[in-house]
Backbone as JSON Lines, residues from 0, in Angstrom:
{"i":0,"aa":"M","n":[-19.88,-9.03,-8.27],"ca":[-20.29,-7.93,-9.15],"c":[-21.79,-7.96,-9.45]}
{"i":1,"aa":"E","n":[-22.47,-9.09,-9.17],"ca":[-23.92,-9.16,-9.39],"c":[-24.66,-8.18,-8.49]}
{"i":2,"aa":"C","n":[-24.07,-7.85,-7.35],"ca":[-24.74,-6.95,-6.4],"c":[-24.44,-5.49,-6.67]}
{"i":3,"aa":"I","n":[-23.56,-5.21,-7.62],"ca":[-23.11,-3.84,-7.83],"c":[-23.81,-3.22,-9.03]}
{"i":4,"aa":"T","n":[-24.44,-2.11,-8.8],"ca":[-25.03,-1.33,-9.89],"c":[-24.54,0.1,-9.75]}
{"i":5,"aa":"S","n":[-24.64,0.86,-10.8],"ca":[-24.22,2.25,-10.76],"c":[-25.43,3.16,-10.96]}
{"i":6,"aa":"V","n":[-25.3,4.38,-10.54],"ca":[-26.4,5.33,-10.67],"c":[-26.56,5.77,-12.12]}
{"i":7,"aa":"S","n":[-27.71,6.31,-12.45],"ca":[-27.93,6.89,-13.78],"c":[-28.3,8.36,-13.61]}
{"i":8,"aa":"Y","n":[-28.02,9.14,-14.63],"ca":[-28.24,10.58,-14.56],"c":[-29.27,11.0,-15.6]}
{"i":9,"aa":"S","n":[-29.98,12.07,-15.3],"ca":[-30.94,12.64,-16.24],"c":[-30.72,14.15,-16.28]}
{"i":10,"aa":"L","n":[-30.72,14.72,-17.47],"ca":[-30.51,16.15,-17.64],"c":[-31.84,16.88,-17.72]}
{"i":11,"aa":"L","n":[-31.91,18.04,-17.06],"ca":[-33.09,18.88,-17.17],"c":[-32.9,19.87,-18.3]}
{"i":12,"aa":"I","n":[-33.74,19.8,-19.31],"ca":[-33.72,20.74,-20.44],"c":[-35.06,21.45,-20.46]}
{"i":13,"aa":"N","n":[-35.02,22.78,-20.26],"ca":[-36.27,23.57,-20.14],"c":[-37.17,23.01,-19.04]}
{"i":14,"aa":"D","n":[-36.53,22.7,-17.91],"ca":[-37.24,22.18,-16.72],"c":[-37.91,20.83,-16.96]}
{"i":15,"aa":"E","n":[-37.5,20.11,-17.99],"ca":[-38.06,18.8,-18.27],"c":[-36.93,17.77,-18.31]}
{"i":16,"aa":"P","n":[-37.07,16.63,-17.59],"ca":[-36.04,15.59,-17.67],"c":[-35.97,15.0,-19.07]}
{"i":17,"aa":"S","n":[-34.75,14.86,-19.56],"ca":[-34.58,14.38,-20.93],"c":[-33.67,13.16,-20.95]}
{"i":18,"aa":"G","n":[-34.28,11.96,-20.96],"ca":[-33.51,10.73,-21.1],"c":[-32.63,10.43,-19.9]}
{"i":19,"aa":"F","n":[-31.9,9.32,-19.97],"ca":[-31.01,8.89,-18.9],"c":[-29.62,8.6,-19.45]}
{"i":20,"aa":"I","n":[-28.63,8.96,-18.67],"ca":[-27.23,8.67,-19.01],"c":[-26.73,7.67,-17.99]}
{"i":21,"aa":"K","n":[-26.27,6.5,-18.45],"ca":[-25.78,5.46,-17.55],"c":[-24.26,5.38,-17.67]}
{"i":22,"aa":"P","n":[-23.51,5.65,-16.59],"ca":[-22.05,5.55,-16.65],"c":[-21.61,4.12,-16.95]}
{"i":23,"aa":"S","n":[-20.52,4.01,-17.69],"ca":[-20.05,2.67,-18.09],"c":[-18.73,2.31,-17.43]}
{"i":24,"aa":"R","n":[-18.31,3.08,-16.4],"ca":[-17.01,2.83,-15.78],"c":[-17.14,2.28,-14.36]}
{"i":25,"aa":"G","n":[-18.25,1.6,-14.03],"ca":[-18.38,0.96,-12.72],"c":[-18.77,1.93,-11.63]}
{"i":26,"aa":"I","n":[-18.34,1.62,-10.4],"ca":[-18.74,2.41,-9.23],"c":[-18.08,3.78,-9.3]}
{"i":27,"aa":"R","n":[-18.89,4.81,-9.03],"ca":[-18.37,6.17,-9.02],"c":[-17.99,6.55,-7.59]}
{"i":28,"aa":"Q","n":[-17.08,7.52,-7.48],"ca":[-16.75,8.02,-6.16],"c":[-17.98,8.71,-5.57]}
{"i":29,"aa":"G","n":[-18.3,8.41,-4.33],"ca":[-19.51,8.94,-3.72],"c":[-20.64,7.94,-3.71]}
{"i":30,"aa":"D","n":[-20.51,6.83,-4.44],"ca":[-21.51,5.78,-4.41],"c":[-21.54,5.16,-3.01]}
{"i":31,"aa":"L","n":[-22.73,4.79,-2.55],"ca":[-22.87,4.26,-1.18],"c":[-22.08,2.98,-0.97]}
{"i":32,"aa":"L","n":[-21.92,2.17,-2.01],"ca":[-21.19,0.91,-1.88],"c":[-19.68,1.1,-2.0]}
{"i":33,"aa":"S","n":[-19.25,2.24,-2.51],"ca":[-17.84,2.43,-2.82],"c":[-16.92,2.23,-1.61]}
{"i":34,"aa":"P","n":[-17.19,2.82,-0.44],"ca":[-16.29,2.59,0.71],"c":[-16.2,1.13,1.12]}
{"i":35,"aa":"Y","n":[-17.34,0.43,1.07],"ca":[-17.36,-0.98,1.49],"c":[-16.55,-1.84,0.52]}
{"i":36,"aa":"I","n":[-16.7,-1.58,-0.79],"ca":[-15.93,-2.32,-1.79],"c":[-14.45,-2.03,-1.63]}
{"i":37,"aa":"F","n":[-14.11,-0.77,-1.31],"ca":[-12.72,-0.4,-1.11],"c":[-12.12,-1.16,0.07]}
{"i":38,"aa":"I","n":[-12.89,-1.27,1.17],"ca":[-12.41,-1.99,2.35],"c":[-12.17,-3.47,2.01]}
{"i":39,"aa":"L","n":[-13.09,-4.06,1.24],"ca":[-12.91,-5.46,0.85],"c":[-11.65,-5.65,0.01]}
{"i":40,"aa":"C","n":[-11.42,-4.71,-0.91],"ca":[-10.22,-4.81,-1.76],"c":[-8.95,-4.67,-0.94]}
{"i":41,"aa":"M","n":[-8.92,-3.69,-0.03],"ca":[-7.72,-3.46,0.75],"c":[-7.47,-4.59,1.76]}
{"i":42,"aa":"E","n":[-8.54,-5.31,2.12],"ca":[-8.38,-6.47,3.0],"c":[-7.51,-7.54,2.33]}
{"i":43,"aa":"V","n":[-7.65,-7.65,1.01],"ca":[-6.84,-8.61,0.25],"c":[-5.36,-8.22,0.34]}
{"i":44,"aa":"L","n":[-5.07,-6.94,0.16],"ca":[-3.69,-6.47,0.25],"c":[-3.14,-6.67,1.66]}
{"i":45,"aa":"T","n":[-3.95,-6.35,2.68],"ca":[-3.51,-6.5,4.06],"c":[-3.19,-7.96,4.39]}
{"i":46,"aa":"N","n":[-4.04,-8.89,3.93],"ca":[-3.8,-10.31,4.19],"c":[-2.53,-10.8,3.51]}
{"i":47,"aa":"A","n":[-2.29,-10.33,2.29],"ca":[-1.06,-10.73,1.57],"c":[0.18,-10.24,2.3]}
{"i":48,"aa":"L","n":[0.15,-9.0,2.8],"ca":[1.29,-8.46,3.55],"c":[1.47,-9.18,4.87]}
{"i":49,"aa":"N","n":[0.35,-9.49,5.54],"ca":[0.43,-10.2,6.82],"c":[1.04,-11.59,6.66]}
{"i":50,"aa":"K","n":[0.61,-12.31,5.63],"ca":[1.15,-13.66,5.38],"c":[2.65,-13.61,5.13]}
{"i":51,"aa":"K","n":[3.07,-12.63,4.35],"ca":[4.5,-12.51,4.05],"c":[5.3,-12.12,5.29]}
{"i":52,"aa":"S","n":[4.72,-11.29,6.16],"ca":[5.45,-10.84,7.35],"c":[5.62,-11.96,8.37]}
{"i":53,"aa":"L","n":[4.75,-12.97,8.33],"ca":[4.85,-14.09,9.27],"c":[6.0,-15.04,8.93]}
{"i":54,"aa":"K","n":[6.47,-14.99,7.69],"ca":[7.59,-15.85,7.3],"c":[8.9,-15.28,7.84]}
{"i":55,"aa":"T","n":[9.73,-16.17,8.36],"ca":[10.99,-15.72,8.94],"c":[11.92,-15.18,7.85]}
{"i":56,"aa":"K","n":[12.6,-14.12,8.19],"ca":[13.57,-13.46,7.31],"c":[12.95,-12.98,6.0]}
{"i":57,"aa":"S","n":[11.64,-12.67,6.01],"ca":[11.02,-12.13,4.8],"c":[11.36,-10.66,4.63]}
{"i":58,"aa":"G","n":[11.68,-9.99,5.74],"ca":[12.01,-8.57,5.67],"c":[10.8,-7.65,5.62]}
{"i":59,"aa":"V","n":[9.6,-8.23,5.65],"ca":[8.37,-7.43,5.57],"c":[7.87,-7.14,6.97]}
{"i":60,"aa":"G","n":[7.58,-5.88,7.27],"ca":[7.04,-5.5,8.57],"c":[8.1,-5.03,9.55]}
{"i":61,"aa":"I","n":[7.64,-4.35,10.59],"ca":[8.53,-3.87,11.65],"c":[7.98,-4.33,12.99]}
{"i":62,"aa":"K","n":[8.87,-4.4,13.97],"ca":[8.48,-4.71,15.34],"c":[8.72,-3.48,16.22]}
{"i":63,"aa":"L","n":[7.74,-3.17,17.06],"ca":[7.9,-2.05,17.98],"c":[8.72,-2.44,19.2]}
{"i":64,"aa":"C","n":[8.73,-3.75,19.52],"ca":[9.59,-4.27,20.58],"c":[9.85,-5.75,20.27]}
{"i":65,"aa":"A","n":[10.71,-6.37,21.04],"ca":[11.19,-7.73,20.72],"c":[10.07,-8.76,20.68]}
{"i":66,"aa":"K","n":[9.12,-8.7,21.62],"ca":[8.07,-9.72,21.71],"c":[6.81,-9.35,20.93]}
{"i":67,"aa":"A","n":[6.8,-8.22,20.29],"ca":[5.61,-7.78,19.56],"c":[5.53,-8.45,18.2]}
{"i":68,"aa":"E","n":[4.32,-8.52,17.66],"ca":[4.13,-9.05,16.32],"c":[4.56,-8.0,15.29]}
{"i":69,"aa":"R","n":[4.91,-8.48,14.13],"ca":[5.33,-7.57,13.07],"c":[4.13,-6.81,12.51]}
{"i":70,"aa":"I","n":[4.34,-5.53,12.21],"ca":[3.33,-4.7,11.56],"c":[3.77,-4.48,10.11]}
{"i":71,"aa":"P","n":[3.09,-5.11,9.14],"ca":[3.53,-4.96,7.75],"c":[3.12,-3.63,7.13]}
{"i":72,"aa":"G","n":[2.02,-3.06,7.6],"ca":[1.57,-1.81,7.01],"c":[0.41,-1.21,7.78]}
{"i":73,"aa":"L","n":[0.1,0.04,7.46],"ca":[-1.02,0.76,8.05],"c":[-1.85,1.37,6.93]}
{"i":74,"aa":"L","n":[-3.17,1.27,7.04],"ca":[-4.07,1.82,6.04],"c":[-4.82,3.01,6.63]}
{"i":75,"aa":"F","n":[-4.92,4.07,5.85],"ca":[-5.65,5.26,6.26],"c":[-6.76,5.51,5.24]}
{"i":76,"aa":"A","n":[-7.36,6.69,5.29],"ca":[-8.51,6.99,4.42],"c":[-8.17,6.73,2.95]}
{"i":77,"aa":"D","n":[-7.1,7.3,2.47],"ca":[-6.71,7.07,1.07],"c":[-5.2,6.92,0.94]}
{"i":78,"aa":"D","n":[-4.56,6.52,2.01],"ca":[-3.11,6.34,2.01],"c":[-2.75,5.0,2.63]}
{"i":79,"aa":"C","n":[-1.57,4.51,2.28],"ca":[-1.11,3.23,2.79],"c":[0.38,3.33,3.09]}
{"i":80,"aa":"L","n":[0.76,2.93,4.31],"ca":[2.17,2.87,4.7],"c":[2.58,1.4,4.74]}
{"i":81,"aa":"I","n":[3.67,1.06,4.05],"ca":[4.19,-0.31,4.05],"c":[5.61,-0.28,4.61]}
{"i":82,"aa":"F","n":[5.87,-1.14,5.59],"ca":[7.18,-1.19,6.24],"c":[7.93,-2.44,5.79]}
{"i":83,"aa":"Y","n":[9.18,-2.27,5.37],"ca":[9.97,-3.42,4.94],"c":[11.46,-3.08,4.98]}
{"i":84,"aa":"K","n":[12.26,-4.12,4.93],"ca":[13.71,-3.97,4.98],"c":[14.23,-3.4,3.67]}
{"i":85,"aa":"A","n":[15.2,-2.53,3.76],"ca":[15.71,-1.85,2.56],"c":[16.79,-2.69,1.89]}
{"i":86,"aa":"D","n":[16.39,-3.82,1.3],"ca":[17.31,-4.61,0.48],"c":[16.57,-5.12,-0.75]}
{"i":87,"aa":"A","n":[17.31,-5.56,-1.74],"ca":[16.71,-5.94,-3.03],"c":[15.72,-7.11,-2.92]}
{"i":88,"aa":"P","n":[16.06,-8.24,-2.24],"ca":[15.1,-9.35,-2.18],"c":[13.75,-8.95,-1.57]}
{"i":89,"aa":"T","n":[13.78,-8.18,-0.47],"ca":[12.53,-7.76,0.17],"c":[11.74,-6.83,-0.74]}
{"i":90,"aa":"C","n":[12.44,-5.94,-1.42],"ca":[11.75,-5.01,-2.34],"c":[11.03,-5.77,-3.45]}
{"i":91,"aa":"W","n":[11.68,-6.81,-3.99],"ca":[11.04,-7.59,-5.05],"c":[9.84,-8.35,-4.51]}
{"i":92,"aa":"R","n":[9.89,-8.78,-3.26],"ca":[8.72,-9.45,-2.65],"c":[7.55,-8.47,-2.55]}
{"i":93,"aa":"I","n":[7.84,-7.26,-2.06],"ca":[6.78,-6.24,-1.93],"c":[6.23,-5.88,-3.3]}
{"i":94,"aa":"K","n":[7.12,-5.73,-4.28],"ca":[6.66,-5.36,-5.63],"c":[5.78,-6.45,-6.22]}
{"i":95,"aa":"H","n":[6.12,-7.71,-5.97],"ca":[5.3,-8.83,-6.46],"c":[3.91,-8.79,-5.82]}
{"i":96,"aa":"I","n":[3.85,-8.52,-4.52],"ca":[2.56,-8.42,-3.82],"c":[1.72,-7.3,-4.41]}
{"i":97,"aa":"L","n":[2.33,-6.14,-4.63],"ca":[1.59,-5.0,-5.16],"c":[1.12,-5.25,-6.59]}
{"i":98,"aa":"D","n":[1.98,-5.86,-7.4],"ca":[1.59,-6.16,-8.8],"c":[0.45,-7.17,-8.84]}
{"i":99,"aa":"S","n":[0.52,-8.18,-7.98],"ca":[-0.57,-9.18,-7.92],"c":[-1.87,-8.53,-7.47]}
{"i":100,"aa":"F","n":[-1.78,-7.65,-6.48],"ca":[-2.97,-6.95,-6.0],"c":[-3.6,-6.1,-7.11]}
{"i":101,"aa":"C","n":[-2.76,-5.44,-7.88],"ca":[-3.28,-4.61,-8.99],"c":[-3.95,-5.48,-10.06]}
{"i":102,"aa":"D","n":[-3.37,-6.66,-10.34],"ca":[-3.97,-7.56,-11.33],"c":[-5.33,-8.07,-10.86]}
{"i":103,"aa":"F","n":[-5.43,-8.41,-9.57],"ca":[-6.68,-8.95,-9.03],"c":[-7.77,-7.9,-8.95]}
{"i":104,"aa":"S","n":[-7.4,-6.68,-8.55],"ca":[-8.41,-5.67,-8.23],"c":[-8.67,-4.67,-9.35]}
{"i":105,"aa":"D","n":[-7.86,-4.72,-10.43],"ca":[-7.98,-3.74,-11.51],"c":[-7.71,-2.31,-11.03]}
{"i":106,"aa":"Q","n":[-6.96,-2.18,-9.95],"ca":[-6.56,-0.86,-9.48],"c":[-5.11,-0.62,-9.86]}
{"i":107,"aa":"L","n":[-4.73,0.64,-9.87],"ca":[-3.36,1.01,-10.2],"c":[-2.76,1.83,-9.07]}
{"i":108,"aa":"I","n":[-1.48,1.61,-8.81],"ca":[-0.77,2.4,-7.81],"c":[-0.12,3.58,-8.5]}
{"i":109,"aa":"N","n":[-0.35,4.77,-7.97],"ca":[0.24,5.97,-8.52],"c":[1.61,6.17,-7.89]}
{"i":110,"aa":"Y","n":[2.65,5.68,-8.57],"ca":[4.0,5.78,-8.02],"c":[4.52,7.22,-8.03]}
{"i":111,"aa":"H","n":[3.92,8.07,-8.87],"ca":[4.33,9.48,-8.89],"c":[3.93,10.19,-7.61]}
{"i":112,"aa":"K","n":[2.85,9.73,-6.97],"ca":[2.42,10.34,-5.72],"c":[2.94,9.57,-4.51]}
{"i":113,"aa":"S","n":[3.72,8.53,-4.73],"ca":[4.26,7.74,-3.63],"c":[5.62,8.28,-3.2]}
{"i":114,"aa":"T","n":[6.01,7.98,-1.98],"ca":[7.26,8.48,-1.42],"c":[7.96,7.39,-0.63]}
{"i":115,"aa":"L","n":[9.27,7.33,-0.76],"ca":[10.1,6.43,0.05],"c":[10.77,7.24,1.14]}
{"i":116,"aa":"T","n":[10.76,6.71,2.35],"ca":[11.53,7.33,3.42],"c":[12.27,6.22,4.18]}
{"i":117,"aa":"F","n":[13.48,6.5,4.63],"ca":[14.36,5.48,5.2],"c":[14.72,5.81,6.64]}
{"i":118,"aa":"S","n":[15.02,4.78,7.39],"ca":[15.56,4.98,8.74],"c":[17.04,5.35,8.63]}
{"i":119,"aa":"R","n":[17.61,5.74,9.75],"ca":[19.03,6.12,9.74],"c":[19.95,4.93,9.51]}
{"i":120,"aa":"N","n":[19.41,3.69,9.66],"ca":[20.24,2.49,9.47],"c":[20.49,2.18,8.0]}
{"i":121,"aa":"A","n":[19.68,2.74,7.1],"ca":[19.83,2.46,5.66],"c":[20.93,3.33,5.08]}
{"i":122,"aa":"N","n":[21.96,2.7,4.48],"ca":[23.04,3.48,3.88],"c":[22.66,3.92,2.46]}
{"i":123,"aa":"L","n":[23.55,4.64,1.83],"ca":[23.26,5.23,0.51],"c":[23.0,4.17,-0.55]}
{"i":124,"aa":"S","n":[23.78,3.08,-0.54],"ca":[23.59,2.04,-1.56],"c":[22.24,1.35,-1.42]}
{"i":125,"aa":"H","n":[21.79,1.11,-0.17],"ca":[20.47,0.53,0.05],"c":[19.38,1.45,-0.48]}
{"i":126,"aa":"R","n":[19.52,2.73,-0.24],"ca":[18.51,3.69,-0.69],"c":[18.43,3.74,-2.2]}
{"i":127,"aa":"Q","n":[19.58,3.67,-2.86],"ca":[19.59,3.7,-4.32],"c":[18.96,2.45,-4.92]}
{"i":128,"aa":"V","n":[19.21,1.29,-4.3],"ca":[18.64,0.03,-4.79],"c":[17.11,0.06,-4.69]}
{"i":129,"aa":"V","n":[16.6,0.47,-3.52],"ca":[15.15,0.51,-3.31],"c":[14.5,1.5,-4.27]}
{"i":130,"aa":"A","n":[15.1,2.67,-4.41],"ca":[14.53,3.7,-5.29],"c":[14.52,3.24,-6.74]}
{"i":131,"aa":"S","n":[15.54,2.47,-7.17],"ca":[15.59,2.02,-8.56],"c":[14.55,0.92,-8.83]}
{"i":132,"aa":"I","n":[14.28,0.06,-7.84],"ca":[13.31,-1.03,-8.03],"c":[11.9,-0.47,-8.16]}
{"i":133,"aa":"F","n":[11.55,0.49,-7.3],"ca":[10.19,1.02,-7.3],"c":[10.02,2.26,-8.17]}
{"i":134,"aa":"S","n":[11.13,2.88,-8.57],"ca":[11.09,4.14,-9.33],"c":[10.27,5.19,-8.59]}
{"i":135,"aa":"I","n":[10.53,5.31,-7.29],"ca":[9.85,6.28,-6.44],"c":[10.9,7.22,-5.86]}
{"i":136,"aa":"T","n":[10.54,8.5,-5.76],"ca":[11.47,9.48,-5.21],"c":[11.62,9.28,-3.71]}
{"i":137,"aa":"H","n":[12.77,9.71,-3.2],"ca":[13.08,9.56,-1.77],"c":[12.9,10.9,-1.08]}
{"i":138,"aa":"S","n":[12.33,10.86,0.11],"ca":[12.13,12.08,0.89],"c":[12.5,11.81,2.34]}
{"i":139,"aa":"E","n":[13.04,12.82,3.0],"ca":[13.4,12.69,4.41],"c":[12.17,12.74,5.31]}
{"i":140,"aa":"S","n":[11.09,13.31,4.81],"ca":[9.88,13.47,5.61],"c":[8.68,12.95,4.84]}
{"i":141,"aa":"L","n":[7.68,12.47,5.56],"ca":[6.44,12.01,4.93],"c":[5.45,13.15,4.75]}
{"i":142,"aa":"G","n":[5.86,14.36,5.1],"ca":[4.98,15.52,4.9],"c":[3.89,15.57,5.95]}
{"i":143,"aa":"K","n":[2.66,15.82,5.49],"ca":[1.54,15.99,6.42],"c":[0.47,14.94,6.15]}
{"i":144,"aa":"Y","n":[-0.25,14.61,7.2],"ca":[-1.43,13.76,7.06],"c":[-2.55,14.38,7.88]}
{"i":145,"aa":"L","n":[-3.67,14.69,7.21],"ca":[-4.79,15.41,7.84],"c":[-4.29,16.69,8.5]}
{"i":146,"aa":"D","n":[-3.44,17.42,7.75],"ca":[-2.91,18.72,8.17],"c":[-2.03,18.62,9.42]}
{"i":147,"aa":"C","n":[-1.53,17.42,9.71],"ca":[-0.65,17.24,10.85],"c":[0.69,16.71,10.36]}
{"i":148,"aa":"P","n":[1.82,17.34,10.71],"ca":[3.11,16.87,10.21],"c":[3.47,15.49,10.73]}
{"i":149,"aa":"V","n":[3.94,14.64,9.84],"ca":[4.41,13.31,10.22],"c":[5.93,13.39,10.35]}
{"i":150,"aa":"F","n":[6.43,13.21,11.55],"ca":[7.86,13.39,11.79],"c":[8.53,12.06,12.09]}
{"i":151,"aa":"Q","n":[9.84,12.05,11.99],"ca":[10.6,10.85,12.3],"c":[11.5,11.05,13.51]}
{"i":152,"aa":"K","n":[11.57,12.25,13.99],"ca":[12.42,12.55,15.14],"c":[11.55,13.2,16.22]}
{"i":153,"aa":"K","n":[12.2,13.55,17.34],"ca":[11.48,14.21,18.42],"c":[10.97,15.56,17.93]}
{"i":154,"aa":"P","n":[9.68,15.87,18.15],"ca":[9.15,17.16,17.66],"c":[9.8,18.33,18.38]}
{"i":155,"aa":"N","n":[9.99,19.42,17.64],"ca":[10.57,20.62,18.22],"c":[9.76,21.84,17.76]}
{"i":156,"aa":"R","n":[10.29,23.02,17.98],"ca":[9.55,24.24,17.64],"c":[9.24,24.3,16.15]}
{"i":157,"aa":"S","n":[10.18,23.89,15.3],"ca":[9.96,23.96,13.85],"c":[8.82,23.04,13.41]}
{"i":158,"aa":"T","n":[8.6,21.93,14.15],"ca":[7.51,21.02,13.82],"c":[6.17,21.73,13.92]}
{"i":159,"aa":"F","n":[6.05,22.62,14.9],"ca":[4.78,23.31,15.16],"c":[4.81,24.77,14.69]}
{"i":160,"aa":"Q","n":[5.83,25.14,13.9],"ca":[5.97,26.55,13.52],"c":[4.78,27.06,12.72]}
{"i":161,"aa":"E","n":[4.23,26.24,11.83],"ca":[3.08,26.67,11.04],"c":[1.88,26.95,11.94]}
{"i":162,"aa":"L","n":[1.71,26.15,12.96],"ca":[0.63,26.35,13.92],"c":[0.81,27.67,14.67]}
{"i":163,"aa":"I","n":[2.06,27.96,15.03],"ca":[2.37,29.22,15.72],"c":[2.1,30.41,14.8]}
{"i":164,"aa":"D","n":[2.5,30.28,13.53],"ca":[2.29,31.37,12.57],"c":[0.81,31.64,12.35]}
{"i":165,"aa":"R","n":[0.01,30.57,12.23],"ca":[-1.44,30.75,12.04],"c":[-2.07,31.46,13.23]}
{"i":166,"aa":"T","n":[-1.62,31.1,14.43],"ca":[-2.16,31.73,15.63],"c":[-1.78,33.21,15.68]}
{"i":167,"aa":"M","n":[-0.52,33.53,15.34],"ca":[-0.09,34.92,15.36],"c":[-0.82,35.75,14.31]}
{"i":168,"aa":"N","n":[-1.05,35.18,13.13],"ca":[-1.79,35.91,12.09],"c":[-3.23,36.2,12.52]}
{"i":169,"aa":"K","n":[-3.82,35.25,13.23],"ca":[-5.18,35.45,13.73],"c":[-5.22,36.56,14.76]}
{"i":170,"aa":"L","n":[-4.23,36.57,15.65],"ca":[-4.17,37.6,16.68],"c":[-3.91,38.98,16.1]}
{"i":171,"aa":"D","n":[-3.06,39.04,15.07],"ca":[-2.72,40.34,14.46],"c":[-3.92,41.0,13.8]}
{"i":172,"aa":"S","n":[-4.86,40.2,13.32],"ca":[-6.0,40.77,12.6],"c":[-7.12,41.23,13.55]}
{"i":173,"aa":"W","n":[-7.0,40.94,14.83],"ca":[-8.05,41.33,15.78],"c":[-7.92,42.79,16.18]}
{"i":174,"aa":"K","n":[-9.03,43.4,16.45],"ca":[-9.07,44.76,16.98],"c":[-9.16,44.66,18.51]}
{"i":175,"aa":"A","n":[-8.06,44.29,19.12],"ca":[-8.07,44.0,20.56],"c":[-8.37,45.24,21.39]}
{"i":176,"aa":"N","n":[-8.0,46.42,20.87],"ca":[-8.2,47.64,21.65],"c":[-9.68,47.97,21.84]}
{"i":177,"aa":"C","n":[-10.52,47.41,20.99],"ca":[-11.96,47.69,21.09],"c":[-12.65,46.77,22.1]}
{"i":178,"aa":"L","n":[-11.92,45.82,22.67],"ca":[-12.52,44.85,23.57],"c":[-11.98,45.02,24.99]}
{"i":179,"aa":"S","n":[-12.81,44.65,25.93],"ca":[-12.35,44.62,27.32],"c":[-11.48,43.39,27.53]}
{"i":180,"aa":"K","n":[-10.87,43.28,28.7],"ca":[-10.03,42.12,29.0],"c":[-10.86,40.84,29.0]}
{"i":181,"aa":"V","n":[-12.08,40.93,29.52],"ca":[-12.95,39.75,29.53],"c":[-13.3,39.35,28.09]}
{"i":182,"aa":"G","n":[-13.56,40.35,27.23],"ca":[-13.86,40.06,25.83],"c":[-12.7,39.41,25.12]}
{"i":183,"aa":"R","n":[-11.48,39.85,25.44],"ca":[-10.29,39.25,24.83],"c":[-10.13,37.78,25.27]}
{"i":184,"aa":"V","n":[-10.38,37.5,26.54],"ca":[-10.26,36.13,27.04],"c":[-11.26,35.22,26.34]}
{"i":185,"aa":"V","n":[-12.49,35.7,26.19],"ca":[-13.52,34.91,25.52],"c":[-13.14,34.66,24.07]}
{"i":186,"aa":"L","n":[-12.6,35.68,23.41],"ca":[-12.19,35.55,22.0],"c":[-11.07,34.54,21.85]}
{"i":187,"aa":"I","n":[-10.1,34.58,22.77],"ca":[-8.98,33.63,22.72],"c":[-9.48,32.21,22.96]}
{"i":188,"aa":"Q","n":[-10.34,32.05,23.95],"ca":[-10.83,30.7,24.27],"c":[-11.66,30.11,23.14]}
{"i":189,"aa":"S","n":[-12.42,30.94,22.45],"ca":[-13.31,30.42,21.41],"c":[-12.61,30.22,20.07]}
{"i":190,"aa":"H","n":[-11.51,30.92,19.82],"ca":[-10.84,30.81,18.52],"c":[-9.44,30.2,18.61]}
{"i":191,"aa":"V","n":[-8.57,30.82,19.39],"ca":[-7.16,30.41,19.4],"c":[-6.97,29.03,20.04]}
{"i":192,"aa":"E","n":[-7.71,28.72,21.1],"ca":[-7.53,27.44,21.77],"c":[-7.94,26.26,20.9]}
{"i":193,"aa":"S","n":[-8.85,26.5,19.93],"ca":[-9.29,25.39,19.08],"c":[-8.3,25.08,17.96]}
{"i":194,"aa":"L","n":[-7.4,26.03,17.64],"ca":[-6.46,25.81,16.54],"c":[-5.53,24.61,16.77]}
{"i":195,"aa":"P","n":[-4.88,24.51,17.95],"ca":[-3.95,23.39,18.12],"c":[-4.6,22.08,18.59]}
{"i":196,"aa":"A","n":[-5.92,22.06,18.77],"ca":[-6.58,20.9,19.38],"c":[-6.31,19.63,18.59]}
{"i":197,"aa":"H","n":[-6.53,19.66,17.25],"ca":[-6.35,18.45,16.42],"c":[-4.88,18.02,16.42]}
{"i":198,"aa":"T","n":[-3.96,18.99,16.25],"ca":[-2.54,18.66,16.19],"c":[-2.05,18.04,17.5]}
{"i":199,"aa":"M","n":[-2.46,18.62,18.63],"ca":[-2.0,18.11,19.92],"c":[-2.59,16.73,20.2]}
{"i":200,"aa":"Q","n":[-3.82,16.47,19.74],"ca":[-4.4,15.13,19.89],"c":[-3.58,14.09,19.13]}
{"i":201,"aa":"C","n":[-3.15,14.48,17.92],"ca":[-2.35,13.54,17.1],"c":[-1.02,13.22,17.76]}
{"i":202,"aa":"F","n":[-0.38,14.23,18.31],"ca":[0.94,14.01,18.92],"c":[0.84,13.39,20.29]}
C-alpha cells in the first residue's frame, strides 16, 4: 500500500481552481494502477482454487478429458466462473475459499448478481443443497458474455435468432430500390457482414 496513491480533484469556480478534494476510499475505478492491483488480488483467488483442485477427491475443478489437468475456474474482465462438484462438502470448501479471499482483499462478492448453473448429472436434491449453501438463484443458462450467448448445448437457430433479427431490421430500413445491384452488394459487405463477425469468432 506504500506504492498506492489516489488522485485529487479541483473544482473550477468562475474559471478559477478552488482547493483540492482528496478521495478517502482508496483506488478509484479508472486509476492506472487499478487493473494491475485487481490482477494481483485475483491471482490469490486463482492460487487458492488451484491448490484445492490438486487434492484428490476435493471436488473442485473439471477435466476436459481423462489425462488433462483440472480447471478450477476461469477469470474474465469482470466475471469469474468456478467449477465444482454439486455436493455439500465441496460447496463448503468453495465457500471457505471465497470467504477467506474476501477477508484478505477487503472485497465483497455480489451474490445477487451471481448465478448457479448445473450439468444434467446434478439431480434436484443436489441443486437445492448448493443453492441453499450459497443463497444464489439457479439458471439453466449463463446468459450472454460480451454480447455473445453462452450455451450449454449444441447451438441451433434460436441461439443466433437475435443476430438474425438485427440483420433483418437493418435490411428493412434500407432504401434498396434507390441503389444499383453493385451498390447493394457494397452496402451488404460493409454493414451486414460485420454484424456476425464477433459472434462467429466466439463460437
